[in-house]
GUVEX-175363 format. One record per residue (C-alpha): residue in three letters; x negated, y, z; chain. Coordinates in steps of 0.2 Angstrom, whole numbers, padded with zeros to 4 digits. Example, Ala and Ser with C-alpha at 12.3 -4.5 7.8 and 13.67 -1.06 7.14 Angstrom:
! residues 2
<site residuo="ALA" u="-0062" v="-0022" w="0039" cadena="A"/>
<site residuo="SER" u="-0068" v="-0005" w="0036" cadena="A"/>
***
This chain:
! residues 106
<site residuo="UNK" u="-0948" v="0443" w="0129" cadena="A"/>
<site residuo="UNK" u="-0954" v="0455" w="0143" cadena="A"/>
<site residuo="UNK" u="-0959" v="0448" w="0159" cadena="A"/>
<site residuo="UNK" u="-0958" v="0459" w="0176" cadena="A"/>
<site residuo="UNK" u="-0966" v="0452" w="0193" cadena="A"/>
<site residuo="UNK" u="-0963" v="0460" w="0209" cadena="A"/>
<site residuo="UNK" u="-0975" v="0456" w="0223" cadena="A"/>
<site residuo="UNK" u="-0978" v="0463" w="0240" cadena="A"/>
<site residuo="UNK" u="-0978" v="0461" w="0259" cadena="A"/>
<site residuo="UNK" u="-0962" v="0456" w="0268" cadena="A"/>
<site residuo="UNK" u="-0952" v="0470" w="0271" cadena="A"/>
<site residuo="UNK" u="-0958" v="0481" w="0258" cadena="A"/>
<site residuo="UNK" u="-0941" v="0481" w="0249" cadena="A"/>
<site residuo="UNK" u="-0945" v="0469" w="0234" cadena="A"/>
<site residuo="UNK" u="-0928" v="0462" w="0234" cadena="A"/>
<site residuo="UNK" u="-0920" v="0478" w="0236" cadena="A"/>
<site residuo="UNK" u="-0928" v="0485" w="0223" cadena="A"/>
<site residuo="UNK" u="-0925" v="0470" w="0211" cadena="A"/>
<site residuo="UNK" u="-0906" v="0470" w="0216" cadena="A"/>
<site residuo="UNK" u="-0904" v="0487" w="0210" cadena="A"/>
<site residuo="UNK" u="-0914" v="0486" w="0195" cadena="A"/>
<site residuo="UNK" u="-0906" v="0471" w="0190" cadena="A"/>
<site residuo="UNK" u="-0890" v="0480" w="0191" cadena="A"/>
<site residuo="UNK" u="-0896" v="0495" w="0180" cadena="A"/>
<site residuo="UNK" u="-0903" v="0483" w="0167" cadena="A"/>
<site residuo="UNK" u="-0887" v="0473" w="0165" cadena="A"/>
<site residuo="UNK" u="-0877" v="0490" w="0165" cadena="A"/>
<site residuo="UNK" u="-0888" v="0495" w="0150" cadena="A"/>
<site residuo="UNK" u="-0884" v="0479" w="0142" cadena="A"/>
<site residuo="UNK" u="-0901" v="0471" w="0144" cadena="A"/>
<site residuo="UNK" u="-0901" v="0451" w="0142" cadena="A"/>
<site residuo="UNK" u="-0911" v="0449" w="0158" cadena="A"/>
<site residuo="UNK" u="-0914" v="0433" w="0169" cadena="A"/>
<site residuo="UNK" u="-0919" v="0434" w="0186" cadena="A"/>
<site residuo="UNK" u="-0930" v="0421" w="0195" cadena="A"/>
<site residuo="UNK" u="-0933" v="0420" w="0215" cadena="A"/>
<site residuo="UNK" u="-0951" v="0412" w="0219" cadena="A"/>
<site residuo="UNK" u="-0950" v="0415" w="0238" cadena="A"/>
<site residuo="UNK" u="-0945" v="0397" w="0244" cadena="A"/>
<site residuo="UNK" u="-0944" v="0406" w="0262" cadena="A"/>
<site residuo="UNK" u="-0931" v="0419" w="0257" cadena="A"/>
<site residuo="UNK" u="-0915" v="0417" w="0269" cadena="A"/>
<site residuo="UNK" u="-0904" v="0429" w="0260" cadena="A"/>
<site residuo="UNK" u="-0906" v="0441" w="0244" cadena="A"/>
<site residuo="UNK" u="-0897" v="0454" w="0240" cadena="A"/>
<site residuo="UNK" u="-0896" v="0449" w="0223" cadena="A"/>
<site residuo="UNK" u="-0890" v="0431" w="0215" cadena="A"/>
<site residuo="UNK" u="-0905" v="0425" w="0206" cadena="A"/>
<site residuo="UNK" u="-0903" v="0415" w="0190" cadena="A"/>
<site residuo="UNK" u="-0916" v="0402" w="0194" cadena="A"/>
<site residuo="UNK" u="-0922" v="0399" w="0212" cadena="A"/>
<site residuo="UNK" u="-0935" v="0391" w="0218" cadena="A"/>
<site residuo="UNK" u="-0927" v="0385" w="0233" cadena="A"/>
<site residuo="UNK" u="-0917" v="0374" w="0223" cadena="A"/>
<site residuo="UNK" u="-0932" v="0364" w="0219" cadena="A"/>
<site residuo="UNK" u="-0939" v="0365" w="0237" cadena="A"/>
<site residuo="UNK" u="-0932" v="0366" w="0253" cadena="A"/>
<site residuo="UNK" u="-0944" v="0374" w="0267" cadena="A"/>
<site residuo="UNK" u="-0934" v="0369" w="0282" cadena="A"/>
<site residuo="UNK" u="-0936" v="0350" w="0274" cadena="A"/>
<site residuo="UNK" u="-0955" v="0352" w="0272" cadena="A"/>
<site residuo="UNK" u="-0958" v="0359" w="0290" cadena="A"/>
<site residuo="UNK" u="-0948" v="0345" w="0298" cadena="A"/>
<site residuo="UNK" u="-0956" v="0331" w="0286" cadena="A"/>
<site residuo="UNK" u="-0973" v="0337" w="0287" cadena="A"/>
<site residuo="UNK" u="-0973" v="0344" w="0303" cadena="A"/>
<site residuo="UNK" u="-0978" v="0360" w="0297" cadena="A"/>
<site residuo="UNK" u="-0975" v="0379" w="0305" cadena="A"/>
<site residuo="UNK" u="-0969" v="0390" w="0293" cadena="A"/>
<site residuo="UNK" u="-0985" v="0397" w="0285" cadena="A"/>
<site residuo="UNK" u="-0990" v="0379" w="0282" cadena="A"/>
<site residuo="UNK" u="-0974" v="0374" w="0275" cadena="A"/>
<site residuo="UNK" u="-0976" v="0390" w="0263" cadena="A"/>
<site residuo="UNK" u="-0991" v="0383" w="0255" cadena="A"/>
<site residuo="UNK" u="-0985" v="0367" w="0253" cadena="A"/>
<site residuo="UNK" u="-0969" v="0374" w="0245" cadena="A"/>
<site residuo="UNK" u="-0979" v="0383" w="0233" cadena="A"/>
<site residuo="UNK" u="-0989" v="0367" w="0229" cadena="A"/>
<site residuo="UNK" u="-0972" v="0358" w="0227" cadena="A"/>
<site residuo="UNK" u="-0965" v="0370" w="0217" cadena="A"/>
<site residuo="UNK" u="-0979" v="0367" w="0205" cadena="A"/>
<site residuo="UNK" u="-0972" v="0350" w="0202" cadena="A"/>
<site residuo="UNK" u="-0957" v="0359" w="0195" cadena="A"/>
<site residuo="UNK" u="-0965" v="0372" w="0184" cadena="A"/>
<site residuo="UNK" u="-0958" v="0364" w="0169" cadena="A"/>
<site residuo="UNK" u="-0940" v="0362" w="0175" cadena="A"/>
<site residuo="UNK" u="-0940" v="0382" w="0180" cadena="A"/>
<site residuo="UNK" u="-0948" v="0386" w="0164" cadena="A"/>
<site residuo="UNK" u="-0934" v="0378" w="0154" cadena="A"/>
<site residuo="UNK" u="-0922" v="0388" w="0165" cadena="A"/>
<site residuo="UNK" u="-0929" v="0402" w="0161" cadena="A"/>
<site residuo="UNK" u="-0932" v="0399" w="0141" cadena="A"/>
<site residuo="UNK" u="-0913" v="0391" w="0139" cadena="A"/>
<site residuo="UNK" u="-0907" v="0408" w="0144" cadena="A"/>
<site residuo="UNK" u="-0915" v="0417" w="0131" cadena="A"/>
<site residuo="UNK" u="-0919" v="0433" w="0140" cadena="A"/>
<site residuo="UNK" u="-0926" v="0449" w="0134" cadena="A"/>
<site residuo="UNK" u="-0932" v="0453" w="0151" cadena="A"/>
<site residuo="UNK" u="-0937" v="0439" w="0164" cadena="A"/>
<site residuo="UNK" u="-0938" v="0446" w="0181" cadena="A"/>
<site residuo="UNK" u="-0947" v="0438" w="0195" cadena="A"/>
<site residuo="UNK" u="-0950" v="0441" w="0214" cadena="A"/>
<site residuo="UNK" u="-0961" v="0434" w="0226" cadena="A"/>
<site residuo="UNK" u="-0968" v="0437" w="0243" cadena="A"/>
<site residuo="UNK" u="-0985" v="0440" w="0245" cadena="A"/>
<site residuo="UNK" u="-0988" v="0433" w="0262" cadena="A"/>
***
């Protein structure tokens, strides 16, 4: 299995690049699984196969812990770590040839 991680600053085009490249890989009959690791993503131009937002809710974290967006992102990263085995199993169960992940570097 090959793994590709796309990281970068907000607005740098990671999601658009990912959406287009995933389309190309799938048109080329590649077995690819995509993972969104950005719990703060509001909308994505692709539908991730595995999404960290299914495990952590940034708005709920902000409310429960009385945190701003930056503090909530740090807390979300910590809480997502509690689900790493579930996330890993979700990816591995798909048996991809290529594993694609995006994460916003804040």
